[in-house]
N, C-alpha and C positions, 0 to 999 in steps of 0.2 A: 017517917021522914022520907021525903022523896029524894032519891039519889040521881034521878035523871036530870041532866042539864044540857042545854044546847049552846054550844059555843058558835055563834053566828059566823065569824070570820073563818073558822075551821070548816064548818059545813059548806059555806059558799066556795071555799077552796076545793073541797072534795067534789062538789057538784061540777065545778069548772073542769076538773081533771076528768071526771066521768064523761061529761059532754064532749070534750076534745077527743077522748079515747074512742067513743062510740061513733063520732062523726068523721073520723079519719078514713076517708075513702080515696082509693087511688083513682086518678083520672085515666082517660084512654091513652094508649100509646100509639103513636103514628110514625110512619116514616117521614122524615123532614129533610128534604134536599132539593137542589135545583140543578138541572143538567147543564145550565150555562156555566156554573162554577165547578161541577163535578159530573163528568160524563157517565160514570157508573150509575147515576140516578135514573138514567133513561130506562133501564130494564132491571127490575128487582124480582123477576119471576121466581117463584118458589120460596121467597122469604116472607113468611107470614106466621101469624100466631093463630092457633085454633080458638074458636069462641068457647066460652064456658068459664068454669072456675079457675082452671090452671092457665091463665094468661100470663106467662112469664118469659123472660129471656131464655130460661132453661128449656121451656117448651119449644121456643123457636129453634134452639140448637138441635133439639131432638128430631126436628123435621127436615133439617137441611141435609142435602146430599153433596153439596159443593165442597170445595177445598177450604181449609181453615182460614186463609186470608179473606175469602169471600164471606165467610161467616162473620168475621170481625168487621168487615166493611158494612154488612147489613146491620149488625148491632150498633155500629156507630151512627147510623141514620135513625134508629128507633129512639124516639123521645117521648117523654110523658108530657101531655098537653095540659096546660092550666085552663081553668074556667075563664070565660070572657067577662067583659064588663057587665055588671048587674047580675053576676052569677050564671050567665048563659053557659050551658053545658057544652063542652068541646066535642068535636068529632074529627074524623080524618077526611082529607080532601086530596084529590089528584087532578091536576090541570095539565092537559096535553094540548099544546098549541103549535101551530105552524105559522111562522112569521113570513109573510109573502115576499117582502122586499129582500130579505136575506136568504130566502129559500132554506129555512132552517126550522127544525123541530126542537121544541123546548118542553121539558117535563118538569113540573113543580109538584112536589109532594109536601103537604103541610097539615097543620092543625087548622080547623075552622071553628067559627063561633056563630056566624049568621047563616042559618040553614036556608036552602033554596026549597021551593015547594015541590020540585022534582028531584029524584035521586041523582039523575044525570041530565045534562042539557048541553046544547050546542050554542055557540055564540060566534057571530061572523061579522067582520067589517072589512074595509079596504086593506087594513094593515095586517090582520091576522084572523085565523080561524081557530077556535078552541073548543075542546070537549072537556067538561068539568063534571066530576063525579064525587059524591060525598058518601061516606059509609060510617058505621057506628060500632065496629069491633076492633080490638087491638090489632094493629098491623095490617088492616084491611086495604090500605091504599097502595098496595104493591102491584096490583094487576097491570099487565102490559097494555092491553087494549090497543095495540099499535096497528093491527090489520085494518080495522074500521077507519081509524083516523088517517092512516097512510093512503087508503083508497080515496077518502074525501079530499085529501091534499092533492092527490094526483089529478082528480077530476077538476078541482078548483084551479089548479095550475094550467091545465089544458084549456079551460074556459077563458081564463085571463089571457093566455097566449093568443087564442083565436080572436078575442075581442079587441086586443091591443093592435093587432095587425091591420 
């Protein structure tokens, strides 16, 4: 007598649980903020996660040397990114722009889904100059990069001033 039987609904249920358990992967964590709304977003130097297996908020805390309120501020910007439309894998992006008319620098840190063919690139038009970088590790979009862009902004402003006269 054969004692083996297969209960199809129970088997399907177990397979579904197993599939969900094994495919549960955490997305990338990026700093998400805009200096137009939050001035502290401009400079997050030193707030980053190490690459590797231990990418966690605890890891971030262990690296910081700043005061406790700065740690909490940095952690409040760190968000887990969802995958994009069509399952596109998310990544981190930092956009550093200078708005010419307002003579103002704006930093936007965000999750991205449409990758550019270059890691970093410049974009320039009459209204603004921007430097955009994309990266693929937890908390990697914290880098200041201000010296290069401020130099470019200064040169652009001087050129505009001399051309307008």
